[in-house]
C-alpha positions in Angstrom: 152.2 118.0 46.3 152.0 117.3 42.6 150.9 113.8 41.5 152.3 112.4 38.3 149.8 111.5 35.6 148.9 107.8 35.4 151.2 106.1 32.9 150.0 105.1 29.4 151.7 102.6 27.1 150.2 103.0 23.6 150.9 100.8 20.6 150.8 102.2 17.0 150.4 99.3 14.6 150.8 101.7 11.6 149.9 100.0 8.3 150.3 96.5 9.7 147.7 94.0 10.7 145.0 91.8 9.2 142.2 90.1 11.2 144.6 87.4 12.3 146.6 90.0 14.2 143.7 90.4 16.7 145.0 87.2 18.2 147.9 89.3 19.6 145.4 91.7 21.1 143.7 88.8 22.8 147.1 87.7 24.3 147.7 91.2 25.5 144.3 91.2 27.2 145.2 87.9 29.0 148.5 89.4 30.2 147.0 92.7 31.4 146.3 91.2 34.8 145.4 92.5 38.2 149.0 93.2 39.0 149.4 95.5 36.0 146.0 97.1 35.5 146.2 99.4 38.6 149.6 100.7 37.5 149.4 101.6 33.8 146.8 102.2 31.0 147.2 100.3 27.7 146.0 101.5 24.3 146.3 99.8 20.9 145.9 101.8 17.7 145.3 99.3 14.8 144.7 100.2 11.2 141.2 101.6 10.5 140.1 98.3 9.0 140.4 96.7 12.4 139.0 99.4 14.6 135.6 97.9 15.3 136.8 94.4 15.5 139.6 95.4 17.9 137.2 97.3 20.1 135.1 94.2 20.3 138.1 92.0 21.0 139.3 94.3 23.8 135.9 94.8 25.4 136.1 94.1 29.1 139.9 93.8 29.2 140.7 97.3 30.2 142.7 97.9 27.0 141.7 100.9 25.0 141.5 101.2 21.3 142.6 104.2 19.3 142.9 105.4 15.7 146.0 106.5 13.9 144.6 109.6 12.1 141.3 111.3 11.3 139.8 114.0 9.1 139.2 117.4 10.6 135.6 117.5 9.4 132.7 115.5 10.9 131.4 114.4 7.5 131.3 115.4 3.9 132.7 114.8 0.4 136.1 113.5 1.5 136.6 110.2 -0.3 138.7 107.8 1.6 138.8 109.8 4.8 137.4 108.9 8.2 136.0 111.4 10.7 136.6 111.4 14.5 132.9 110.8 14.9 133.1 107.6 12.8 136.2 106.5 14.9 134.2 107.0 18.1 131.3 105.1 16.6 133.6 102.2 15.9 134.5 102.0 19.6 137.8 103.9 19.9 138.7 106.3 22.7 141.6 108.2 21.3 143.2 109.3 18.0 146.9 109.9 17.2 147.4 113.1 15.3 150.5 114.7 13.8 152.6 111.6 13.8 155.9 112.4 12.0 155.0 110.0 9.2 151.8 112.0 8.6 153.7 115.3 8.8 156.4 114.0 6.4 154.5 111.7 4.0 151.3 113.8 3.8 152.7 117.3 4.3 150.6 117.9 7.4 151.3 121.3 9.0 150.8 122.3 12.6 147.5 123.9 11.6 146.3 120.7 10.1 147.3 118.7 13.2 145.6 121.2 15.4 142.4 120.9 13.4 142.5 117.1 13.7 143.1 117.4 17.5 140.1 119.7 17.7 138.1 117.1 15.8 139.1 114.4 18.3 138.0 116.5 21.2 134.8 117.4 19.4 134.0 113.7 19.1 134.7 113.1 22.8 138.0 111.4 22.2 141.5 111.9 23.5 143.9 113.6 21.1 147.5 112.1 21.1 149.5 114.9 19.6 153.0 113.9 18.3 156.0 116.2 18.1 159.6 115.6 17.4 162.7 116.8 15.5 164.6 115.3 12.6 168.2 114.3 12.8 169.3 117.4 10.9 167.4 119.6 13.3 169.0 117.8 16.3 172.4 118.2 14.9 171.7 121.9 14.3 170.7 122.4 18.0 167.1 123.1 17.0 165.4 120.4 19.0 163.7 122.6 21.6 162.7 125.3 19.1 161.2 122.7 16.8 159.3 120.9 19.5 158.1 124.2 21.0 156.8 125.5 17.7 155.0 122.2 17.1 153.4 122.3 20.5 152.2 125.9 20.2 150.9 125.3 16.6 149.3 121.8 17.2 147.6 122.0 20.6 144.2 123.7 20.8 143.7 126.1 23.7 141.7 125.3 26.7 142.2 121.5 26.9 142.1 119.6 30.1 144.7 117.1 31.1 142.2 114.3 30.4 141.7 115.4 26.8 145.3 115.5 25.6 148.3 113.3 25.5 151.6 114.5 24.0 154.0 112.0 22.4 157.6 113.1 21.9 159.1 111.0 19.1 162.5 112.1 17.7 162.1 111.4 14.0 165.6 110.0 13.7 164.8 107.3 16.4 161.6 105.9 14.9 162.3 102.4 13.6 166.0 102.9 13.5 167.0 101.2 16.7 168.6 104.5 17.8 167.4 106.2 21.0 168.4 109.4 22.7 170.1 109.2 26.0 168.0 109.4 29.1 169.5 112.8 29.7 168.4 113.9 26.2 164.9 112.6 26.9 164.7 114.3 30.3 165.7 117.6 28.8 163.0 117.5 26.1 160.2 116.2 28.4 161.0 118.8 31.0 160.7 121.4 28.3 157.4 120.0 27.1 156.0 120.0 30.6 157.0 123.7 31.0 155.5 124.6 27.6 152.3 122.7 28.5 152.0 124.8 31.7 152.4 127.9 29.6 149.8 126.8 27.1 147.2 125.2 29.4 147.9 126.6 32.8 147.4 124.2 35.7 145.9 121.6 33.4 149.3 121.1 31.8 150.5 119.2 34.8 147.9 116.5 34.1 148.8 115.9 30.5 150.6 112.6 29.9 153.9 113.0 28.0 154.9 109.8 26.2 158.3 108.9 24.8 158.4 107.1 21.4 161.1 106.0 19.1 162.6 102.5 19.1 161.1 101.7 22.5 161.6 98.0 23.2 161.7 95.6 26.2 165.4 96.1 26.7 165.3 99.9 27.1 161.7 100.4 28.4 162.5 100.4 32.1 165.3 103.0 31.8 163.2 105.3 29.5 160.1 105.0 31.6 162.1 106.0 34.7 163.1 109.4 33.2 161.3 112.4 34.9 158.3 113.6 33.0 158.0 110.4 31.0 154.5 109.2 31.6 154.6 106.2 29.3 155.5 105.2 25.8 154.2 105.3 22.2 155.4 102.0 20.8 155.7 101.2 17.1 157.0 97.9 15.9 157.3 96.3 19.3 153.5 96.7 19.8 152.8 94.2 17.0 153.7 91.2 19.3 152.0 90.7 22.6 155.1 89.4 24.3 157.1 92.5 23.4 154.4 95.0 24.1 153.6 93.5 27.5 157.3 93.3 28.4 157.4 97.1 27.8 154.3 97.6 29.9 155.9 95.5 32.6 158.3 98.4 33.3 155.4 99.6 35.5 154.8 96.3 37.3 
C-alpha cells in the first residue's frame, strides 16, 4: 500500500515584508494548533532580509522558514548574492529554486535551477523546484512537454523524497486570479508523479508535489483534494495569517 506524502503548505512572500510583517508570522504560529500540526507542515519563505528574524520568531512553533532563491556557489566574489550555506546559517530549512519569476525576470535556465537545487542539497536543505507553463504554451498544447523538460533539466539525480519538493505553478495562474480546473491540475500532477518515478525510482513516490497559482481560501479545499496534490505553494494569500491559515485548514 502506497502512503501519500505528508502535506505541505508553503508561503512565498516574494519581495514583500518589513519587520512589522513578522507579526503575521506570530499569528500563524498561534493558529497552528494541535488540531492542525499532525495533519500538515507549514513553511514561510520571507525575503532574505527577514530570514534570521523569521526563524527566531517561528522557533518552537513547528512552522519552517525557507528562502526564495540562492546562489549555486558556497561562497566567493558574487556581490549581492546569498549562498545556500548562508541561508542554512540564518535558520532556514528549504529554498525555492526555479520560480517562474526567476526563470523569466532573471533568465534562469533549467541548468541554473539544477545547480541551485544541488546547492540547497549540499547545504542540507530541501530544494523546492518550481515548474510550469505559460499561457501560450498551454494554448499550444505544450504543457506536459514543457513541464517534463523542466523536471528533467532541473532536478538533480539521486535525490530522496525528503530532499525534494516539486511545485507546479502554471505561469498564467500566478497572481491573476485564474486557476486551472481540478481536472487540469490532476492531469499535470499525475504526469509529474510518473516523471518523478522515472527520474528518481521508488523515491519519486515520496516527493511532495505542490500546486501553486492563485491559491486562496475559497478554492484551497477543492485543489488540495485533487489526486497527487500534496499541498500548496501560496503567494499573495500567504502575506496575511488569516488567509494563509484558512488555506492550511483545508487539511483540518
